[in-house]
C-alpha positions as CSV (number, residue, x, y, z in Angstrom):
1,M,104.5,59.1,120.1
2,S,106.0,57.8,116.9
3,F,102.9,59.0,115.1
4,I,103.2,62.5,116.5
5,V,106.8,62.7,115.3
6,V,106.1,61.5,111.9
7,Q,103.1,63.9,111.6
8,A,105.4,66.7,112.7
9,I,107.8,65.8,110.0
10,T,105.0,65.9,107.4
11,G,104.1,69.4,108.7
12,L,107.6,70.5,108.3
13,A,107.7,69.4,104.7
14,S,104.6,71.4,104.0
15,A,106.1,74.3,105.9
16,A,109.2,74.3,103.6
17,S,107.2,75.2,100.4
18,L,105.0,77.6,102.3
19,F,108.1,79.3,103.7
20,L,109.6,79.8,100.3
21,I,106.7,81.7,98.9
22,A,105.9,83.5,102.1
23,V,109.5,84.8,102.7
24,G,109.6,86.0,99.1
25,L,106.3,87.9,99.6
26,S,107.6,89.3,102.9
27,I,110.7,90.6,101.3
28,V,108.8,92.3,98.5
29,F,106.4,93.9,100.9
30,G,109.1,94.9,103.3
31,V,111.1,96.8,100.6
32,T,108.4,98.1,98.2
33,R,105.3,98.1,100.5
34,V,103.3,96.5,97.6
35,V,100.6,94.0,98.4
36,N,101.6,91.6,95.7
37,F,98.4,89.5,95.1
38,A,100.2,88.0,92.0
39,H,102.9,86.3,94.1
40,G,100.7,83.0,94.0
41,S,100.8,83.2,90.2
42,L,104.6,83.2,90.3
43,Y,104.4,80.1,92.5
44,M,102.1,78.5,90.0
45,L,104.3,79.5,87.1
46,G,107.3,77.9,88.8
47,A,105.4,74.6,89.0
48,Y,104.4,74.6,85.3
49,L,107.9,75.6,84.1
50,A,109.5,72.9,86.3
51,F,107.1,70.3,84.7
52,S,108.2,71.2,81.3
53,F,112.0,71.3,82.2
54,V,111.7,68.0,83.9
55,A,110.2,66.4,80.8
56,A,113.1,67.8,78.9
57,F,116.1,66.8,81.0
58,G,114.9,65.5,84.3
59,E,115.6,61.7,84.1
60,S,118.4,61.9,86.7
61,F,118.7,63.5,90.1
62,L,120.9,66.3,88.9
63,G,118.8,66.9,85.8
64,Y,115.6,67.1,88.0
65,L,117.5,69.5,90.3
66,A,118.6,71.5,87.4
67,A,115.1,71.8,86.1
68,I,113.8,73.1,89.4
69,L,116.6,75.6,89.7
70,L,116.0,76.8,86.1
71,A,112.3,77.2,86.7
72,A,113.1,79.5,89.7
73,I,115.5,81.6,87.6
74,V,113.0,82.0,84.8
75,V,110.3,83.1,87.3
76,G,112.7,85.6,88.7
77,G,113.0,87.0,85.2
78,V,109.3,87.2,84.9
79,G,109.3,89.1,88.2
80,A,111.8,91.6,86.9
81,V,109.5,92.3,83.9
82,M,106.5,92.6,86.1
83,E,108.3,95.1,88.4
84,T,109.8,97.2,85.8
85,S,106.8,97.4,83.5
86,L,103.9,97.7,86.1
87,L,104.8,97.9,89.8
88,R,107.1,100.9,89.4
89,R,104.1,103.0,88.3
90,I,102.1,102.2,91.4
91,Y,104.5,102.2,94.3
92,R,103.0,105.4,95.6
93,A,99.4,104.4,94.9
94,P,97.0,103.3,97.7
95,E,96.9,99.7,98.8
96,L,93.6,99.1,96.9
97,F,95.2,100.1,93.5
98,Q,98.2,97.8,94.2
99,L,95.9,94.9,95.0
100,L,93.8,95.4,91.9
101,A,96.8,95.8,89.6
102,T,98.4,92.6,90.9
103,F,95.1,90.9,90.8
104,G,94.8,91.8,87.1
105,V,98.2,90.1,86.7
106,V,96.7,87.0,88.3
107,L,94.0,86.8,85.7
108,V,96.4,87.4,82.8
109,V,98.9,84.8,84.0
110,Q,96.2,82.2,84.7
111,D,94.8,82.5,81.2
112,L,98.2,82.5,79.6
113,T,99.1,79.4,81.6
114,R,95.9,77.7,80.4
115,L,96.7,78.7,76.8
116,I,100.2,77.2,77.0
117,W,99.8,74.1,79.1
118,G,96.0,73.4,78.9
119,A,93.4,73.3,81.6
120,D,94.2,69.7,82.8
121,D,96.3,69.0,85.9
122,L,99.8,68.0,85.0
123,F,101.6,65.2,87.0
124,A,105.3,65.1,87.1
125,P,107.4,61.9,87.9
126,R,109.0,61.5,91.3
127,M,112.4,62.9,91.7
128,P,115.0,60.2,91.0
129,G,116.9,59.1,94.0
130,L,114.3,60.5,96.3
131,D,111.2,58.5,95.2
132,G,111.3,56.1,98.1
133,A,110.6,56.2,101.8
134,I,112.7,55.5,104.9
135,Q,111.3,53.7,108.1
136,F,111.2,56.0,111.1
137,L,109.8,54.8,114.4
138,G,107.8,52.2,112.5
139,H,106.3,54.7,110.0
140,A,107.3,55.3,106.4
141,V,108.6,58.9,105.8
142,P,109.1,60.0,102.1
143,Q,112.6,60.8,101.3
144,Y,111.4,63.8,99.4
145,D,109.8,65.4,102.5
146,L,113.3,65.2,104.2
147,F,114.8,66.8,101.1
148,L,112.3,69.7,101.2
149,I,113.0,70.3,104.9
150,A,116.7,70.4,104.2
151,V,116.1,72.9,101.3
152,A,114.2,75.2,103.5
153,F,117.0,75.3,106.1
154,V,119.5,75.9,103.3
155,V,117.5,78.8,101.9
156,L,117.0,80.3,105.4
157,G,120.7,80.1,106.0
158,A,121.5,81.7,102.6
159,L,119.1,84.5,103.2
160,W,120.6,85.1,106.6
161,L,124.0,85.4,105.0
162,L,122.8,87.6,102.2
163,F,121.1,90.1,104.5
164,R,123.8,90.2,107.1
165,H,127.0,90.0,105.0
166,T,126.3,91.6,101.6
167,R,125.8,95.3,100.6
168,F,122.6,94.4,98.8
169,G,121.2,92.6,101.9
170,V,122.1,95.6,104.1
171,L,120.4,98.0,101.7
172,V,117.3,95.8,101.6
173,R,117.1,95.7,105.4
174,A,117.6,99.5,105.5
175,A,114.8,100.0,103.0
176,T,112.5,97.7,105.1
177,E,113.2,100.0,108.0
178,D,113.1,103.4,106.4
179,R,112.8,103.8,102.7
180,E,113.0,107.6,102.8
181,M,116.4,107.6,104.6
182,V,117.8,105.2,102.1
183,A,116.7,107.5,99.3
184,A,118.2,110.5,101.1
185,L,121.6,108.7,101.3
186,G,121.6,108.6,97.4
187,I,120.7,105.0,96.9
188,D,119.0,104.3,93.6
189,Q,115.7,102.8,95.0
190,R,114.6,101.6,91.6
191,W,117.3,98.9,91.2
192,L,117.0,98.1,94.8
193,F,113.3,97.4,94.4
194,T,113.9,95.5,91.2
195,G,116.5,93.3,92.9
196,A,114.2,92.6,95.9
197,F,111.4,91.7,93.6
198,I,113.5,89.4,91.6
199,L,114.6,87.6,94.7
200,G,111.0,87.3,96.0
201,A,109.8,86.1,92.6
202,A,112.6,83.5,92.3
203,L,111.8,82.1,95.8
204,A,108.1,81.8,94.9
205,G,109.1,80.0,91.6
206,L,111.4,77.7,93.6
207,G,108.6,76.9,96.0
208,G,106.2,76.0,93.2
209,A,108.8,74.0,91.3
210,L,109.6,71.9,94.4
211,Q,106.0,71.0,94.7
212,I,105.6,69.1,91.5
213,P,106.8,65.7,92.9
214,R,104.2,66.0,95.6
215,Q,101.2,67.5,93.7
216,A,100.0,68.2,90.3
217,A,100.5,71.5,88.6
218,S,97.1,73.1,88.4
219,L,95.4,76.4,87.6
220,S,94.1,76.6,91.1
221,M,97.5,76.7,92.7
222,D,97.8,80.5,92.7
223,L,94.7,81.4,94.7
224,N,95.0,78.4,97.0
225,I,98.5,79.3,98.2
226,I,98.4,83.1,98.2
227,V,95.9,83.3,101.0
228,D,97.9,81.0,103.1
229,A,101.1,82.9,102.3
230,F,99.4,86.1,103.5
231,V,98.5,84.4,106.7
232,V,102.1,83.4,107.3
233,V,103.5,86.9,106.3
234,V,101.0,88.6,108.7
235,V,101.6,86.2,111.6
236,G,105.3,86.2,111.2
237,G,105.6,90.0,110.6
238,M,105.7,91.8,107.3
239,G,109.4,92.1,106.1
240,S,110.8,89.5,108.7
241,I,112.5,86.4,107.3
242,M,112.7,84.7,110.6
243,G,109.0,85.5,111.2
244,A,108.1,84.0,107.8
245,F,109.9,80.8,108.8
246,V,108.4,80.5,112.3
247,A,104.9,81.3,111.1
248,A,105.2,78.8,108.2
249,V,106.1,76.1,110.6
250,L,103.4,77.1,113.0
251,I,100.6,77.2,110.4
252,S,101.8,74.0,108.6
253,E,102.0,72.0,111.9
254,L,98.6,73.4,112.8
255,L,97.2,72.1,109.6
256,A,99.0,68.7,109.9
257,F,97.6,67.9,113.3
258,G,94.3,69.8,112.7
259,V,93.4,67.3,109.9
260,V,93.7,64.5,112.5
261,I,92.2,66.1,115.5
262,F,89.8,68.7,114.3
263,P,89.1,67.9,110.6
264,E,85.9,70.0,110.5
265,I,87.5,73.3,111.4
266,T,91.1,72.9,109.9
267,L,90.8,75.9,107.5
268,V,89.1,78.1,110.1
269,L,92.0,77.5,112.6
270,I,94.7,79.2,110.4
271,F,92.6,82.3,109.8
272,M,91.8,82.4,113.5
273,V,95.5,82.5,114.2
274,M,95.9,85.4,111.7
275,A,92.9,87.2,113.2
276,V,94.1,86.9,116.8
277,T,97.7,87.9,115.8
278,L,96.4,91.1,114.1
279,V,94.1,92.0,117.1
280,L,96.8,91.4,119.8
281,K,100.0,92.4,117.9
282,P,99.3,93.9,114.5
283,S,102.9,94.0,113.5
284,G,103.2,90.2,113.8
285,L,105.5,88.0,115.9
286,F,108.7,89.5,114.5
287,G,107.5,92.5,112.7
288,R,108.4,96.1,113.3
289,P,105.7,98.0,115.4
290,E,103.6,100.3,113.3
291,F,101.0,102.9,113.9
292,T,97.4,101.4,113.9
293,M,94.5,103.5,115.2
294,A,96.7,106.4,115.8
295,E,97.9,106.8,112.3
296,D,96.5,110.1,110.9
297,R,96.1,109.8,107.1
298,R,95.1,113.0,105.4
299,N,92.6,112.8,102.5
300,P,93.8,115.0,99.5
301,D,90.5,114.6,97.6
302,P,88.3,117.6,97.1
303,P,85.1,117.5,99.2
304,L,82.1,115.6,97.8
305,R,79.2,117.7,97.1
306,A,75.5,116.7,97.0
307,G,75.3,117.0,93.3
308,D,74.9,119.4,90.5
309,G,72.4,119.4,87.6
310,L,74.4,116.9,85.5
311,S,74.6,114.4,88.4
312,R,70.9,114.7,89.0
313,I,70.3,114.0,85.3
314,F,72.5,110.9,85.6
315,W,70.5,109.6,88.6
316,W,67.2,110.2,86.9
317,F,68.4,108.6,83.7
318,L,69.4,105.5,85.6
319,L,66.1,105.4,87.4
320,V,64.0,105.8,84.2
321,A,66.2,103.4,82.2
322,G,65.9,100.7,85.0
323,V,62.2,101.0,85.0
324,A,61.7,100.9,81.2
325,A,64.5,98.6,80.1
326,P,62.5,95.2,80.9
327,L,59.8,96.4,78.6
328,V,62.0,96.3,75.5
329,I,64.6,93.7,76.1
330,G,64.6,89.9,76.2
331,D,64.6,87.4,79.1
332,F,68.4,87.0,79.2
333,A,68.9,90.7,79.3
334,V,66.5,91.0,82.2
335,V,68.6,88.5,84.2
336,V,71.7,90.5,83.4
337,L,69.9,93.6,84.6
338,T,68.9,91.9,87.8
339,E,72.5,91.0,88.5
340,I,73.6,94.6,87.7
341,A,71.1,96.0,90.3
342,I,72.3,93.5,92.9
343,L,76.0,94.1,92.3
344,A,75.5,97.9,92.1
345,L,74.3,97.7,95.8
346,F,77.2,95.5,96.7
347,A,79.6,98.0,95.2
348,A,77.9,101.0,96.8
349,S,78.1,99.4,100.2
350,L,81.8,98.9,99.7
351,H,82.2,102.5,98.3
352,F,80.5,103.7,101.5
353,L,83.3,102.2,103.6
354,L,86.2,103.0,101.3
355,W,85.4,106.6,100.5
356,G,83.0,107.6,103.2
357,G,85.0,106.2,106.1
358,G,88.4,105.6,104.6
359,L,88.2,102.0,105.8
360,I,90.3,99.7,103.6
361,T,88.7,96.2,103.4
362,F,89.8,93.2,101.4
363,G,87.0,91.1,102.8
364,H,83.7,92.8,102.0
365,A,82.5,89.6,100.4
366,A,81.9,88.2,104.0
367,Y,78.8,90.3,104.4
368,F,77.5,89.8,100.9
369,G,78.0,86.1,101.4
370,L,76.4,86.0,104.9
371,G,73.4,87.7,103.5
372,A,73.2,85.1,100.7
373,Y,73.6,82.2,103.2
374,G,71.1,84.0,105.6
375,S,68.4,83.7,102.9
376,G,69.5,80.4,101.6
377,L,69.6,78.7,105.0
378,A,66.3,80.2,105.9
379,V,64.7,78.5,102.9
380,F,66.6,75.2,103.2
381,H,66.3,74.7,107.0
382,L,63.3,76.7,108.1
383,S,61.3,76.4,104.9
384,L,60.5,80.1,104.9
385,G,59.2,82.0,101.9
386,M,61.2,84.5,99.9
387,A,59.9,87.6,101.8
388,P,61.0,86.5,105.4
389,A,64.2,85.0,104.0
390,L,65.1,88.4,102.4
391,L,64.4,90.1,105.7
392,L,67.0,87.9,107.4
393,A,69.7,88.8,104.8
394,P,70.5,92.3,106.1
395,L,70.4,90.9,109.6
396,A,73.0,88.3,108.8
397,G,75.2,90.9,107.1
398,A,74.9,93.4,109.8
399,A,75.5,90.7,112.5
400,G,78.8,89.7,110.8
401,A,79.8,93.2,110.3
402,L,79.0,94.1,113.9
403,L,81.2,91.3,115.1
404,F,84.1,91.6,112.8
405,G,84.0,95.3,112.7
406,W,84.5,95.6,116.4
407,F,88.0,94.3,115.9
408,C,88.7,95.7,112.4
409,V,88.0,99.5,113.0
410,R,90.6,99.6,115.7
411,L,93.3,99.1,113.1
412,S,94.1,101.0,109.9
413,G,95.8,100.7,106.5
414,I,97.2,97.4,105.4
415,Y,96.7,95.9,108.9
416,M,93.0,96.6,108.8
417,A,92.8,95.2,105.2
418,M,94.5,92.0,106.2
419,L,92.1,91.6,109.3
420,T,89.1,91.9,107.1
421,L,90.5,89.4,104.7
422,A,91.1,87.1,107.7
423,F,87.5,87.4,108.9
424,A,86.2,86.9,105.4
425,Q,88.3,83.7,104.9
426,M,87.0,82.4,108.3
427,A,83.5,82.8,107.1
428,W,84.4,81.1,103.7
429,S,86.1,78.2,105.6
430,A,83.2,77.7,107.8
431,A,80.8,77.6,104.9
432,F,83.1,75.3,103.1
433,Q,83.7,72.8,105.9
434,W,80.4,72.9,107.8
435,V,78.8,70.4,105.4
436,G,75.9,69.3,107.7
437,F,74.7,72.9,107.9
438,T,75.8,74.8,104.8
439,G,76.2,71.8,102.3
440,G,79.9,72.5,102.0
441,D,81.1,72.8,98.4
442,N,77.8,71.2,97.3
443,G,76.2,74.4,98.3
444,I,72.4,75.1,99.1
445,L,70.2,74.4,96.1
446,G,66.5,75.2,95.5
447,V,66.6,78.9,96.7
448,W,63.9,80.1,94.3
449,P,61.6,83.1,94.4
450,S,58.1,82.7,95.6
451,A,55.4,82.0,93.0
452,W,54.3,85.6,92.8
453,A,57.9,86.7,91.9
454,S,58.9,83.7,89.7
455,D,58.6,85.7,86.6
456,P,62.0,87.2,85.8
457,V,60.6,90.6,85.1
458,V,58.7,90.7,88.4
459,F,61.8,89.6,90.3
460,Y,63.9,92.2,88.5
461,Y,61.5,95.0,89.5
462,L,61.5,93.8,93.1
463,A,65.3,93.7,93.2
464,F,65.6,97.0,91.4
465,V,63.3,98.9,93.7
466,V,64.8,97.5,97.0
467,C,68.4,97.9,95.8
468,A,67.8,101.5,94.5
469,A,66.2,102.3,97.8
470,V,69.1,101.1,99.8
471,I,71.6,102.8,97.6
472,W,69.5,106.1,98.1
473,G,69.7,105.5,101.8
474,L,73.5,105.1,101.7
475,R,73.7,108.3,99.7
476,H,71.5,110.1,102.2
477,T,73.6,108.8,105.1
478,V,76.7,110.3,103.3
479,F,75.3,113.8,103.5
480,S,73.7,113.4,107.0
481,P,75.5,114.8,110.1
482,F,76.7,111.2,110.8
483,G,78.2,111.1,107.3
484,Y,80.0,114.4,107.6
485,T,81.4,113.2,111.0
486,L,82.5,109.9,109.5
487,R,84.3,111.8,106.7
488,A,86.0,113.9,109.4
489,T,87.4,110.7,111.0
490,R,88.6,109.7,107.5
491,D,90.4,113.0,106.7
492,S,92.0,113.4,110.2
493,A,91.3,110.9,112.9
494,L,93.4,112.7,115.4
495,R,91.6,116.1,114.9
496,A,88.3,114.4,115.0
497,A,89.1,112.7,118.3
498,A,90.6,116.0,119.7
499,I,87.2,117.8,119.2
500,G,85.3,114.9,121.0
501,V,84.3,112.6,118.1
502,D,84.2,108.9,119.1
503,V,86.2,107.8,116.1
504,T,85.9,104.0,116.8
505,R,82.2,104.2,117.4
506,H,81.5,106.0,114.2
507,R,83.6,103.7,112.1
508,W,82.0,100.6,113.8
509,L,78.5,101.9,113.0
510,A,79.5,102.7,109.4
511,F,81.0,99.1,109.1
512,T,77.6,97.7,110.4
513,L,75.6,99.7,108.0
514,A,77.8,98.7,105.0
515,G,77.5,95.1,106.1
516,A,73.7,95.2,106.2
517,A,73.5,96.8,102.8
518,A,75.9,94.2,101.4
519,G,73.7,91.5,103.1
520,V,70.5,92.9,101.2
521,A,72.5,92.4,97.9
522,G,73.6,88.9,98.9
523,G,70.0,87.8,99.8
524,F,68.8,88.9,96.4
525,F,71.8,87.3,94.8
526,A,70.9,83.9,96.4
527,F,67.3,84.1,94.9
528,A,68.6,85.3,91.5
529,K,70.9,82.4,91.2
530,G,68.6,79.8,92.9
531,S,71.6,78.5,95.0
532,V,74.4,79.6,97.4
533,F,78.0,78.3,97.2
534,P,81.0,79.1,99.4
535,D,82.6,81.0,96.4
536,V,80.3,83.9,97.3
537,L,82.4,84.5,100.4
538,F,85.8,84.0,98.7
539,V,88.4,86.7,98.3
540,S,87.7,86.8,94.5
541,T,84.2,88.2,95.3
542,S,85.7,91.0,97.3
543,V,88.2,91.8,94.5
544,D,85.2,92.0,92.1
545,G,83.6,94.6,94.3
546,L,86.9,96.6,94.4
547,V,87.1,96.5,90.6
548,M,83.6,97.9,90.3
549,V,84.3,100.7,92.7
550,L,87.6,101.7,91.1
551,L,86.3,101.2,87.6
552,G,83.6,103.7,88.1
553,G,85.6,106.0,90.2
554,L,86.3,106.2,94.0
555,Q,85.6,110.0,94.3
556,S,82.1,109.9,93.1
557,L,78.8,108.4,94.5
558,A,77.8,107.4,91.0
559,G,81.2,105.6,90.5
560,P,80.3,102.3,92.0
561,I,76.9,102.2,90.1
562,L,78.6,102.9,86.8
563,G,81.4,100.5,87.6
564,A,78.9,97.7,88.3
565,I,77.1,98.3,85.0
566,V,80.3,98.3,83.0
567,F,82.0,95.5,84.8
568,T,79.0,93.2,84.5
569,E,78.5,94.0,80.8
570,I,82.2,93.4,80.0
571,E,82.3,90.2,81.9
572,T,79.2,88.9,80.4
573,E,80.2,89.7,76.8
574,L,83.7,88.4,77.3
575,T,82.5,85.1,78.6
576,R,80.3,84.8,75.5
577,L,82.9,85.8,73.0
578,T,86.1,84.0,74.2
579,D,87.3,81.4,76.6
580,L,90.2,83.7,77.4
581,W,87.9,86.3,79.1
582,Q,90.0,86.4,82.2
583,L,93.0,87.6,80.1
584,F,91.2,90.6,78.7
585,L,89.6,91.3,82.0
586,G,93.0,91.3,83.7
587,L,94.4,93.7,81.1
588,L,91.4,96.0,81.5
589,I,92.1,96.1,85.3
590,I,95.8,96.9,84.8
591,V,95.0,99.6,82.3
592,L,92.4,101.0,84.7
593,V,94.8,101.3,87.6
594,V,97.7,102.7,85.6
595,V,95.9,105.0,83.1
596,L,92.6,105.8,84.7
597,P,93.1,105.8,88.5
598,H,90.0,108.0,88.9
599,G,87.8,105.7,87.0
600,L,85.2,106.4,84.3
601,V,83.6,109.3,86.3
602,G,87.1,110.9,86.6
603,L,87.6,110.4,82.8
604,S,84.3,112.1,82.0
605,A,85.1,115.0,84.4
606,L,88.5,115.4,82.6
607,V,86.8,115.5,79.2
608,R,84.2,118.1,80.4
609,R,87.0,120.3,81.9
610,R,89.0,120.2,78.6
611,S,85.9,120.9,76.4
612,S,85.0,123.8,78.5
C-alpha cells in the first residue's frame, strides 16, 4: 500500500510539468484555434534559459526560484514575437498550414539552441533547500517532487482566478466559446490573441524551467513532450483548463504505474487513451461539443482538370528524365534519385487523401512505416526474398489504414487529424517497445535487395517503375467515378449524403487505398536503406510528407511529385553544406506557408498568368 501511495506521488510530480505545458497549449488553441507544434520548443527553451540563469544567480533557494521565473518571462516574450510576426498571418489558414509553420519554428529554435548552448545535455544543480528527501510510509520522497505538485495547484488556482475574476480572463473564455461574437462586440482580437499566446508560452517556459533539477536540458525535449501534451489537451478537451489538469494527472499516473505493471506497452497505453477518447467523445472530457462527421466544409478551390498540354509535357519530361538520369550521373546521385522516387509516392498518397478526399491527417507515416516494417520483418523473421517481402508492404499499409481508417473517417477537421496522430504514435510506440519482434530502437538490419537487384542502378529502375505505376494508378483513381464521388464528399458531405452517397464508406476506401500506396513506398524505403527503425513511424516523418505536398502545391496532382524532388534535394544539399541545415529548412517552410501558400505549382501558374 505504501508503495502505491509513493508511486502516485511520483506520478503527480510528473503531472505537474505536463499540466503546465498542456494548459498553455490548451489556452492557445482555445482562443486562436492554432495547432501550435512549436509549443514544445518553448518548453525546451525555458529549460535552457533556466540553466543559464541558475548558473548566474541560483546559489540560493530564492536565486534559483528567480531564475526559473525569469526563464518563464523571457519565453513569454519569445511567444509574443512569434505570435505577432508569424501566427497572425495564418490564423485563417487551414490546420495543415498552421502545423507546418509551427513545425518550421521547431526546426529553427532547435538549431539556434544548438548554436547557443551546444549539442550536449546540460545538467543543472539541485534546487537549494529542496535537494533532499523525506520519509513517507517507509519510502523516500524527493522534496522537489512535493514542490512541483504545490506549484501545479498554485498555477491552477491562479488561472481559475484569472479566468473568473478579470476582464482579460472573461474575454479569453468568450473567445474560446465564440470568437466571431467577441469580434462583433468590438473587442480587438489581435491583442487578445497576443495576450493568450504570451500566457501559454510563459506557462510552457515555466514547465521546462521547473524540469532542470529533475532532468538534463536536451535538444530532444521539444518533440518528446509535445506529443504527450497533445494527448493531454485532446483527452481533457481543447480549451479546458480543468480538463488539462485532470488529463495530465490521468496520463502521468498511467505512466507511473504502467512502468511497473506493463513496462512493455507503457507508451502505447497513453495513445490508446487518446484514441478511445476521440472515438467516444471527440470534444474530450471537459471540452465543448463540436461538429464531427456532420460538419460541412465547402471547398473553395477550382475543379481539378485532367490536364492540358503543358501538364502532359511535365509528366513526360519527368518520365524521360527518370529513365535517362542514371545513365549520366554518379552512384550517389542514383541513391538520391531512388529516395526521390520513393518519397514522391509517399507524398502522392498523402495528397490523394488531403486533396482528393479532404481528409486531414497528421499520421500518414503510420502506413509508410507499416510497409517498411512489413518488408523488414518478412526478411528478418521469415527469411523471404525481396520480391515477396515487397508484396507484403502494401498489404501491411492497407491493413493498418483499414483498421485505423474505420475510426478516423467518422471525424473531421482537427479531431480527425489528432486521431490519425494517435494511431500513428501507437504504431511507433509498439515498434519502439516490442523489442523481441521489431528490435526496438536497435531496428531491423540487413534488409538488402536480392542479388539481381543489388546494383544501385537496377534497384533504382525497379523502384522508379513501381512507384511511377502506383502514382499513375492514384491519378487515374482521382478521375474515375469513385474519385469524382470522393471529391463530392469533400466539397459538401451533407449534399453528397442527401443524394445517396455513402460518405463514410467512400472515405474509408480512400483511406485504405492511400495506406496501401504509402506501404509500397515504405517497402522500397526499407530495402533502399537496408534497415528499418522506429523513426520511420514517428510524427516527423508525417510532417516531412506534408512539407512535400504543400511545397509543390496542394491544388495540383504534380505538386507532391515536384515537392518531393525539391524537398529531397534541398535537404541533401543543406546537410552536406552546413550543420545548421534544420535552421535553413525551417525558414524555408515558414516562407513557404506565409508567402507561397499554393506551392511551387501555384507560383508557376501565377507567373504564366502575368506573362500572358
